PDB file with SEQRES, HELIX, SHEET and CRYST1 records, atoms N, CA, C and O in Angstrom:
SEQRES   1 A   63  MET LEU GLU VAL LEU GLY ASP GLU GLU TRP SER THR ALA          
SEQRES   2 A   63  GLN ILE MET GLU ARG LEU ASP LEU SER HIS ARG PRO THR          
SEQRES   3 A   63  PHE ARG LYS ASN TYR LEU ASN PRO ALA LEU ALA GLN GLY          
SEQRES   4 A   63  SER ILE GLU MET THR ILE PRO ASP LYS PRO ASN SER ARG          
SEQRES   5 A   63  ASN GLN ARG TYR ARG ARG LYS GLN LEU ASP ARG                  
HELIX    1 AA1 LEU A    2  LEU A    5  1                                   4    
HELIX    2 AA2 THR A   12  ARG A   18  1                                   7    
HELIX    3 AA3 ARG A   24  PHE A   27  1                                   4    
HELIX    4 AA4 ARG A   28  LEU A   32  3                                   5    
HELIX    5 AA5 ASN A   33  GLN A   38  1                                   6    
SHEET    1 AA1 2 ILE A  41  MET A  43  0                                        
SHEET    2 AA1 2 TYR A  56  ARG A  58 -1                                        
CRYST1    1.000    1.000    1.000  90.00  90.00  90.00 P 1           1          
ATOM      1  N   MET A   1       2.741  -4.229   8.125  1.00  0.00           N  
ATOM      2  CA  MET A   1       2.612  -3.940   6.713  1.00  0.00           C  
ATOM      3  C   MET A   1       3.915  -3.373   6.162  1.00  0.00           C  
ATOM      4  O   MET A   1       4.287  -3.673   5.027  1.00  0.00           O  
ATOM      5  N   LEU A   2       4.613  -2.554   6.953  1.00  0.00           N  
ATOM      6  CA  LEU A   2       5.880  -1.989   6.480  1.00  0.00           C  
ATOM      7  C   LEU A   2       6.926  -3.074   6.247  1.00  0.00           C  
ATOM      8  O   LEU A   2       7.731  -2.983   5.319  1.00  0.00           O  
ATOM      9  N   GLU A   3       6.909  -4.090   7.087  1.00  0.00           N  
ATOM     10  CA  GLU A   3       7.842  -5.202   6.886  1.00  0.00           C  
ATOM     11  C   GLU A   3       7.539  -5.936   5.589  1.00  0.00           C  
ATOM     12  O   GLU A   3       8.453  -6.364   4.884  1.00  0.00           O  
ATOM     13  N   VAL A   4       6.265  -6.081   5.277  1.00  0.00           N  
ATOM     14  CA  VAL A   4       5.853  -6.763   4.044  1.00  0.00           C  
ATOM     15  C   VAL A   4       6.325  -5.973   2.833  1.00  0.00           C  
ATOM     16  O   VAL A   4       6.801  -6.558   1.860  1.00  0.00           O  
ATOM     17  N   LEU A   5       6.201  -4.664   2.880  1.00  0.00           N  
ATOM     18  CA  LEU A   5       6.602  -3.836   1.743  1.00  0.00           C  
ATOM     19  C   LEU A   5       8.112  -3.848   1.539  1.00  0.00           C  
ATOM     20  O   LEU A   5       8.589  -3.878   0.405  1.00  0.00           O  
ATOM     21  N   GLY A   6       8.857  -3.824   2.633  1.00  0.00           N  
ATOM     22  CA  GLY A   6      10.314  -3.780   2.507  1.00  0.00           C  
ATOM     23  C   GLY A   6      10.729  -2.607   1.639  1.00  0.00           C  
ATOM     24  O   GLY A   6      10.241  -1.493   1.832  1.00  0.00           O  
ATOM     25  N   ASP A   7      11.613  -2.836   0.695  1.00  0.00           N  
ATOM     26  CA  ASP A   7      12.062  -1.789  -0.230  1.00  0.00           C  
ATOM     27  C   ASP A   7      11.449  -1.957  -1.612  1.00  0.00           C  
ATOM     28  O   ASP A   7      11.915  -1.354  -2.579  1.00  0.00           O  
ATOM     29  N   GLU A   8      10.407  -2.773  -1.707  1.00  0.00           N  
ATOM     30  CA  GLU A   8       9.772  -3.067  -2.990  1.00  0.00           C  
ATOM     31  C   GLU A   8       8.493  -2.257  -3.175  1.00  0.00           C  
ATOM     32  O   GLU A   8       8.003  -1.621  -2.241  1.00  0.00           O  
ATOM     33  N   GLU A   9       7.966  -2.293  -4.384  1.00  0.00           N  
ATOM     34  CA  GLU A   9       6.659  -1.712  -4.705  1.00  0.00           C  
ATOM     35  C   GLU A   9       5.700  -2.865  -4.943  1.00  0.00           C  
ATOM     36  O   GLU A   9       6.009  -3.791  -5.693  1.00  0.00           O  
ATOM     37  N   TRP A  10       4.520  -2.810  -4.299  1.00  0.00           N  
ATOM     38  CA  TRP A  10       3.573  -3.907  -4.369  1.00  0.00           C  
ATOM     39  C   TRP A  10       2.188  -3.390  -4.705  1.00  0.00           C  
ATOM     40  O   TRP A  10       1.830  -2.271  -4.339  1.00  0.00           O  
ATOM     41  N   SER A  11       1.406  -4.206  -5.404  1.00  0.00           N  
ATOM     42  CA  SER A  11       0.001  -3.902  -5.672  1.00  0.00           C  
ATOM     43  C   SER A  11      -0.814  -4.253  -4.434  1.00  0.00           C  
ATOM     44  O   SER A  11      -0.321  -4.923  -3.526  1.00  0.00           O  
ATOM     45  N   THR A  12      -2.059  -3.799  -4.404  1.00  0.00           N  
ATOM     46  CA  THR A  12      -2.956  -4.126  -3.304  1.00  0.00           C  
ATOM     47  C   THR A  12      -3.085  -5.641  -3.161  1.00  0.00           C  
ATOM     48  O   THR A  12      -2.989  -6.172  -2.055  1.00  0.00           O  
ATOM     49  N   ALA A  13      -3.300  -6.333  -4.272  1.00  0.00           N  
ATOM     50  CA  ALA A  13      -3.462  -7.791  -4.230  1.00  0.00           C  
ATOM     51  C   ALA A  13      -2.215  -8.483  -3.690  1.00  0.00           C  
ATOM     52  O   ALA A  13      -2.322  -9.442  -2.925  1.00  0.00           O  
ATOM     53  N   GLN A  14      -1.049  -8.011  -4.076  1.00  0.00           N  
ATOM     54  CA  GLN A  14       0.193  -8.620  -3.606  1.00  0.00           C  
ATOM     55  C   GLN A  14       0.386  -8.405  -2.107  1.00  0.00           C  
ATOM     56  O   GLN A  14       0.811  -9.316  -1.397  1.00  0.00           O  
ATOM     57  N   ILE A  15       0.075  -7.209  -1.630  1.00  0.00           N  
ATOM     58  CA  ILE A  15       0.204  -6.930  -0.194  1.00  0.00           C  
ATOM     59  C   ILE A  15      -0.774  -7.805   0.582  1.00  0.00           C  
ATOM     60  O   ILE A  15      -0.410  -8.401   1.596  1.00  0.00           O  
ATOM     61  N   MET A  16      -2.013  -7.882   0.106  1.00  0.00           N  
ATOM     62  CA  MET A  16      -3.016  -8.695   0.785  1.00  0.00           C  
ATOM     63  C   MET A  16      -2.596 -10.162   0.843  1.00  0.00           C  
ATOM     64  O   MET A  16      -2.784 -10.824   1.864  1.00  0.00           O  
ATOM     65  N   GLU A  17      -2.036 -10.662  -0.236  1.00  0.00           N  
ATOM     66  CA  GLU A  17      -1.585 -12.055  -0.275  1.00  0.00           C  
ATOM     67  C   GLU A  17      -0.482 -12.287   0.757  1.00  0.00           C  
ATOM     68  O   GLU A  17      -0.492 -13.289   1.471  1.00  0.00           O  
ATOM     69  N   ARG A  18       0.457 -11.363   0.830  1.00  0.00           N  
ATOM     70  CA  ARG A  18       1.568 -11.512   1.766  1.00  0.00           C  
ATOM     71  C   ARG A  18       1.117 -11.401   3.218  1.00  0.00           C  
ATOM     72  O   ARG A  18       1.736 -11.980   4.111  1.00  0.00           O  
ATOM     73  N   LEU A  19       0.032 -10.652   3.454  1.00  0.00           N  
ATOM     74  CA  LEU A  19      -0.527 -10.536   4.807  1.00  0.00           C  
ATOM     75  C   LEU A  19      -1.561 -11.617   5.096  1.00  0.00           C  
ATOM     76  O   LEU A  19      -2.109 -11.676   6.197  1.00  0.00           O  
ATOM     77  N   ASP A  20      -1.829 -12.470   4.116  1.00  0.00           N  
ATOM     78  CA  ASP A  20      -2.821 -13.541   4.221  1.00  0.00           C  
ATOM     79  C   ASP A  20      -4.211 -12.983   4.518  1.00  0.00           C  
ATOM     80  O   ASP A  20      -4.927 -13.496   5.378  1.00  0.00           O  
ATOM     81  N   LEU A  21      -4.583 -11.925   3.794  1.00  0.00           N  
ATOM     82  CA  LEU A  21      -5.900 -11.308   3.907  1.00  0.00           C  
ATOM     83  C   LEU A  21      -6.642 -11.489   2.595  1.00  0.00           C  
ATOM     84  O   LEU A  21      -6.024 -11.526   1.531  1.00  0.00           O  
ATOM     85  N   SER A  22      -7.970 -11.604   2.662  1.00  0.00           N  
ATOM     86  CA  SER A  22      -8.720 -11.831   1.438  1.00  0.00           C  
ATOM     87  C   SER A  22      -9.848 -10.836   1.207  1.00  0.00           C  
ATOM     88  O   SER A  22     -10.364 -10.755   0.093  1.00  0.00           O  
ATOM     89  N   HIS A  23     -10.246 -10.075   2.221  1.00  0.00           N  
ATOM     90  CA  HIS A  23     -11.370  -9.151   2.087  1.00  0.00           C  
ATOM     91  C   HIS A  23     -10.848  -7.742   1.810  1.00  0.00           C  
ATOM     92  O   HIS A  23     -10.371  -7.056   2.713  1.00  0.00           O  
ATOM     93  N   ARG A  24     -10.946  -7.325   0.553  1.00  0.00           N  
ATOM     94  CA  ARG A  24     -10.371  -6.048   0.124  1.00  0.00           C  
ATOM     95  C   ARG A  24     -10.906  -4.840   0.896  1.00  0.00           C  
ATOM     96  O   ARG A  24     -10.105  -3.999   1.305  1.00  0.00           O  
ATOM     97  N   PRO A  25     -12.230  -4.709   1.119  1.00  0.00           N  
ATOM     98  CA  PRO A  25     -12.711  -3.529   1.862  1.00  0.00           C  
ATOM     99  C   PRO A  25     -12.125  -3.427   3.281  1.00  0.00           C  
ATOM    100  O   PRO A  25     -11.787  -2.335   3.739  1.00  0.00           O  
ATOM    101  N   THR A  26     -12.008  -4.555   3.962  1.00  0.00           N  
ATOM    102  CA  THR A  26     -11.426  -4.547   5.303  1.00  0.00           C  
ATOM    103  C   THR A  26      -9.946  -4.194   5.239  1.00  0.00           C  
ATOM    104  O   THR A  26      -9.451  -3.448   6.083  1.00  0.00           O  
ATOM    105  N   PHE A  27      -9.246  -4.714   4.258  1.00  0.00           N  
ATOM    106  CA  PHE A  27      -7.831  -4.388   4.095  1.00  0.00           C  
ATOM    107  C   PHE A  27      -7.651  -2.893   3.878  1.00  0.00           C  
ATOM    108  O   PHE A  27      -6.788  -2.273   4.500  1.00  0.00           O  
ATOM    109  N   ARG A  28      -8.458  -2.314   3.000  1.00  0.00           N  
ATOM    110  CA  ARG A  28      -8.338  -0.881   2.720  1.00  0.00           C  
ATOM    111  C   ARG A  28      -8.650  -0.050   3.958  1.00  0.00           C  
ATOM    112  O   ARG A  28      -7.944   0.913   4.254  1.00  0.00           O  
ATOM    113  N   LYS A  29      -9.704  -0.418   4.681  1.00  0.00           N  
ATOM    114  CA  LYS A  29     -10.129   0.342   5.852  1.00  0.00           C  
ATOM    115  C   LYS A  29      -9.148   0.215   7.016  1.00  0.00           C  
ATOM    116  O   LYS A  29      -8.831   1.211   7.667  1.00  0.00           O  
ATOM    117  N   ASN A  30      -8.670  -0.984   7.281  1.00  0.00           N  
ATOM    118  CA  ASN A  30      -7.862  -1.238   8.473  1.00  0.00           C  
ATOM    119  C   ASN A  30      -6.352  -1.145   8.265  1.00  0.00           C  
ATOM    120  O   ASN A  30      -5.607  -0.972   9.230  1.00  0.00           O  
ATOM    121  N   TYR A  31      -5.894  -1.256   7.023  1.00  0.00           N  
ATOM    122  CA  TYR A  31      -4.452  -1.280   6.773  1.00  0.00           C  
ATOM    123  C   TYR A  31      -4.001  -0.177   5.813  1.00  0.00           C  
ATOM    124  O   TYR A  31      -3.190   0.678   6.169  1.00  0.00           O  
ATOM    125  N   LEU A  32      -4.535  -0.210   4.602  1.00  0.00           N  
ATOM    126  CA  LEU A  32      -4.035   0.664   3.554  1.00  0.00           C  
ATOM    127  C   LEU A  32      -4.316   2.147   3.820  1.00  0.00           C  
ATOM    128  O   LEU A  32      -3.394   2.962   3.825  1.00  0.00           O  
ATOM    129  N   ASN A  33      -5.584   2.494   4.041  1.00  0.00           N  
ATOM    130  CA  ASN A  33      -5.928   3.904   4.252  1.00  0.00           C  
ATOM    131  C   ASN A  33      -5.245   4.509   5.484  1.00  0.00           C  
ATOM    132  O   ASN A  33      -4.747   5.632   5.397  1.00  0.00           O  
ATOM    133  N   PRO A  34      -5.200   3.809   6.631  1.00  0.00           N  
ATOM    134  CA  PRO A  34      -4.475   4.383   7.773  1.00  0.00           C  
ATOM    135  C   PRO A  34      -2.984   4.589   7.501  1.00  0.00           C  
ATOM    136  O   PRO A  34      -2.411   5.592   7.927  1.00  0.00           O  
ATOM    137  N   ALA A  35      -2.357   3.653   6.799  1.00  0.00           N  
ATOM    138  CA  ALA A  35      -0.926   3.792   6.488  1.00  0.00           C  
ATOM    139  C   ALA A  35      -0.681   4.966   5.540  1.00  0.00           C  
ATOM    140  O   ALA A  35       0.310   5.684   5.681  1.00  0.00           O  
ATOM    141  N   LEU A  36      -1.583   5.162   4.573  1.00  0.00           N  
ATOM    142  CA  LEU A  36      -1.463   6.308   3.666  1.00  0.00           C  
ATOM    143  C   LEU A  36      -1.670   7.624   4.430  1.00  0.00           C  
ATOM    144  O   LEU A  36      -0.921   8.582   4.240  1.00  0.00           O  
ATOM    145  N   ALA A  37      -2.692   7.658   5.295  1.00  0.00           N  
ATOM    146  CA  ALA A  37      -2.988   8.879   6.063  1.00  0.00           C  
ATOM    147  C   ALA A  37      -1.853   9.222   7.016  1.00  0.00           C  
ATOM    148  O   ALA A  37      -1.551  10.397   7.228  1.00  0.00           O  
ATOM    149  N   GLN A  38      -1.233   8.217   7.582  1.00  0.00           N  
ATOM    150  CA  GLN A  38      -0.129   8.411   8.519  1.00  0.00           C  
ATOM    151  C   GLN A  38       1.154   8.832   7.805  1.00  0.00           C  
ATOM    152  O   GLN A  38       2.067   9.383   8.420  1.00  0.00           O  
ATOM    153  N   GLY A  39       1.212   8.568   6.510  1.00  0.00           N  
ATOM    154  CA  GLY A  39       2.406   8.904   5.744  1.00  0.00           C  
ATOM    155  C   GLY A  39       3.471   7.836   5.797  1.00  0.00           C  
ATOM    156  O   GLY A  39       4.621   8.091   5.440  1.00  0.00           O  
ATOM    157  N   SER A  40       3.113   6.644   6.236  1.00  0.00           N  
ATOM    158  CA  SER A  40       4.070   5.539   6.306  1.00  0.00           C  
ATOM    159  C   SER A  40       4.366   4.952   4.936  1.00  0.00           C  
ATOM    160  O   SER A  40       5.474   4.488   4.665  1.00  0.00           O  
ATOM    161  N   ILE A  41       3.347   4.981   4.072  1.00  0.00           N  
ATOM    162  CA  ILE A  41       3.508   4.468   2.718  1.00  0.00           C  
ATOM    163  C   ILE A  41       3.039   5.531   1.732  1.00  0.00           C  
ATOM    164  O   ILE A  41       2.389   6.506   2.110  1.00  0.00           O  
ATOM    165  N   GLU A  42       3.378   5.327   0.466  1.00  0.00           N  
ATOM    166  CA  GLU A  42       2.955   6.258  -0.579  1.00  0.00           C  
ATOM    167  C   GLU A  42       2.580   5.488  -1.828  1.00  0.00           C  
ATOM    168  O   GLU A  42       2.997   4.347  -2.026  1.00  0.00           O  
ATOM    169  N   MET A  43       1.781   6.137  -2.669  1.00  0.00           N  
ATOM    170  CA  MET A  43       1.377   5.560  -3.949  1.00  0.00           C  
ATOM    171  C   MET A  43       2.460   5.834  -4.981  1.00  0.00           C  
ATOM    172  O   MET A  43       3.141   6.858  -4.924  1.00  0.00           O  
ATOM    173  N   THR A  44       2.613   4.921  -5.914  1.00  0.00           N  
ATOM    174  CA  THR A  44       3.576   5.145  -6.990  1.00  0.00           C  
ATOM    175  C   THR A  44       2.990   6.050  -8.065  1.00  0.00           C  
ATOM    176  O   THR A  44       3.731   6.687  -8.813  1.00  0.00           O  
ATOM    177  N   ILE A  45       1.649   6.112  -8.149  1.00  0.00           N  
ATOM    178  CA  ILE A  45       0.968   6.986  -9.115  1.00  0.00           C  
ATOM    179  C   ILE A  45      -0.041   7.840  -8.328  1.00  0.00           C  
ATOM    180  O   ILE A  45      -1.244   7.592  -8.404  1.00  0.00           O  
ATOM    181  N   PRO A  46       0.433   8.832  -7.584  1.00  0.00           N  
ATOM    182  CA  PRO A  46      -0.480   9.603  -6.725  1.00  0.00           C  
ATOM    183  C   PRO A  46      -1.547  10.388  -7.490  1.00  0.00           C  
ATOM    184  O   PRO A  46      -2.604  10.681  -6.932  1.00  0.00           O  
ATOM    185  N   ASP A  47      -1.294  10.730  -8.746  1.00  0.00           N  
ATOM    186  CA  ASP A  47      -2.278  11.467  -9.541  1.00  0.00           C  
ATOM    187  C   ASP A  47      -3.461  10.603  -9.958  1.00  0.00           C  
ATOM    188  O   ASP A  47      -4.513  11.124 -10.329  1.00  0.00           O  
ATOM    189  N   LYS A  48      -3.292   9.283  -9.898  1.00  0.00           N  
ATOM    190  CA  LYS A  48      -4.345   8.349 -10.312  1.00  0.00           C  
ATOM    191  C   LYS A  48      -4.502   7.263  -9.236  1.00  0.00           C  
ATOM    192  O   LYS A  48      -4.034   6.139  -9.418  1.00  0.00           O  
ATOM    193  N   PRO A  49      -5.157   7.595  -8.120  1.00  0.00           N  
ATOM    194  CA  PRO A  49      -5.253   6.620  -7.019  1.00  0.00           C  
ATOM    195  C   PRO A  49      -6.022   5.355  -7.366  1.00  0.00           C  
ATOM    196  O   PRO A  49      -5.838   4.333  -6.704  1.00  0.00           O  
ATOM    197  N   ASN A  50      -6.874   5.390  -8.378  1.00  0.00           N  
ATOM    198  CA  ASN A  50      -7.651   4.204  -8.745  1.00  0.00           C  
ATOM    199  C   ASN A  50      -7.082   3.452  -9.948  1.00  0.00           C  
ATOM    200  O   ASN A  50      -7.740   2.568 -10.497  1.00  0.00           O  
ATOM    201  N   SER A  51      -5.886   3.795 -10.350  1.00  0.00           N  
ATOM    202  CA  SER A  51      -5.262   3.135 -11.497  1.00  0.00           C  
ATOM    203  C   SER A  51      -5.047   1.649 -11.215  1.00  0.00           C  
ATOM    204  O   SER A  51      -4.680   1.266 -10.104  1.00  0.00           O  
ATOM    205  N   ARG A  52      -5.276   0.829 -12.216  1.00  0.00           N  
ATOM    206  CA  ARG A  52      -5.030  -0.607 -12.052  1.00  0.00           C  
ATOM    207  C   ARG A  52      -3.531  -0.889 -11.922  1.00  0.00           C  
ATOM    208  O   ARG A  52      -3.140  -1.973 -11.488  1.00  0.00           O  
ATOM    209  N   ASN A  53      -2.708   0.065 -12.290  1.00  0.00           N  
ATOM    210  CA  ASN A  53      -1.261  -0.092 -12.183  1.00  0.00           C  
ATOM    211  C   ASN A  53      -0.703   0.485 -10.879  1.00  0.00           C  
ATOM    212  O   ASN A  53       0.512   0.528 -10.685  1.00  0.00           O  
ATOM    213  N   GLN A  54      -1.592   0.928  -9.989  1.00  0.00           N  
ATOM    214  CA  GLN A  54      -1.159   1.530  -8.732  1.00  0.00           C  
ATOM    215  C   GLN A  54      -0.377   0.539  -7.889  1.00  0.00           C  
ATOM    216  O   GLN A  54      -0.764  -0.622  -7.755  1.00  0.00           O  
ATOM    217  N   ARG A  55       0.706   0.998  -7.333  1.00  0.00           N  
ATOM    218  CA  ARG A  55       1.533   0.204  -6.422  1.00  0.00           C  
ATOM    219  C   ARG A  55       1.787   1.068  -5.191  1.00  0.00           C  
ATOM    220  O   ARG A  55       1.585   2.282  -5.213  1.00  0.00           O  
ATOM    221  N   TYR A  56       2.225   0.434  -4.141  1.00  0.00           N  
ATOM    222  CA  TYR A  56       2.513   1.127  -2.889  1.00  0.00           C  
ATOM    223  C   TYR A  56       3.916   0.785  -2.443  1.00  0.00           C  
ATOM    224  O   TYR A  56       4.409  -0.315  -2.693  1.00  0.00           O  
ATOM    225  N   ARG A  57       4.562   1.737  -1.777  1.00  0.00           N  
ATOM    226  CA  ARG A  57       5.916   1.533  -1.265  1.00  0.00           C  
ATOM    227  C   ARG A  57       6.058   2.293   0.048  1.00  0.00           C  
ATOM    228  O   ARG A  57       5.271   3.189   0.354  1.00  0.00           O  
ATOM    229  N   ARG A  58       7.070   1.921   0.810  1.00  0.00           N  
ATOM    230  CA  ARG A  58       7.367   2.660   2.024  1.00  0.00           C  
ATOM    231  C   ARG A  58       7.746   4.073   1.638  1.00  0.00           C  
ATOM    232  O   ARG A  58       8.408   4.288   0.622  1.00  0.00           O  
ATOM    233  N   LYS A  59       7.338   5.020   2.426  1.00  0.00           N  
ATOM    234  CA  LYS A  59       7.686   6.406   2.149  1.00  0.00           C  
ATOM    235  C   LYS A  59       9.161   6.619   2.452  1.00  0.00           C  
ATOM    236  O   LYS A  59       9.652   6.254   3.520  1.00  0.00           O  
ATOM    237  N   GLN A  60       9.843   7.206   1.509  1.00  0.00           N  
ATOM    238  CA  GLN A  60      11.264   7.484   1.671  1.00  0.00           C  
ATOM    239  C   GLN A  60      11.435   8.840   2.351  1.00  0.00           C  
ATOM    240  O   GLN A  60      10.676   9.771   2.081  1.00  0.00           O  
ATOM    241  N   LEU A  61      12.410   8.953   3.214  1.00  0.00           N  
ATOM    242  CA  LEU A  61      12.621  10.185   3.950  1.00  0.00           C  
ATOM    243  C   LEU A  61      13.049  11.348   3.061  1.00  0.00           C  
ATOM    244  O   LEU A  61      12.763  12.503   3.374  1.00  0.00           O  
ATOM    245  N   ASP A  62      13.722  11.057   1.970  1.00  0.00           N  
ATOM    246  CA  ASP A  62      14.222  12.124   1.113  1.00  0.00           C  
ATOM    247  C   ASP A  62      13.243  12.536   0.020  1.00  0.00           C  
ATOM    248  O   ASP A  62      13.620  13.310  -0.859  1.00  0.00           O  
ATOM    249  N   ARG A  63      12.005  12.052   0.039  1.00  0.00           N  
ATOM    250  CA  ARG A  63      11.021  12.418  -0.990  1.00  0.00           C  
ATOM    251  C   ARG A  63      10.150  13.522  -0.512  1.00  0.00           C  
ATOM    252  O   ARG A  63       9.261  13.966  -1.239  1.00  0.00           O  
TER     253      ARG A  63                                                      
END                                                                             
């Protein structure tokens, strides 16, 4: 998943498309939530996790 994100910001749908996944609940459970919990990725709008404009990016070391 980190390779897919690269240095860009992506929506859930865009990440799923790039990983060739179609089932959103499985993606969230097996990929997105573990990566967020591990601190590998971060939300672009952390105050609004359910925002339709939410994007994800690799966590930067200096943030």
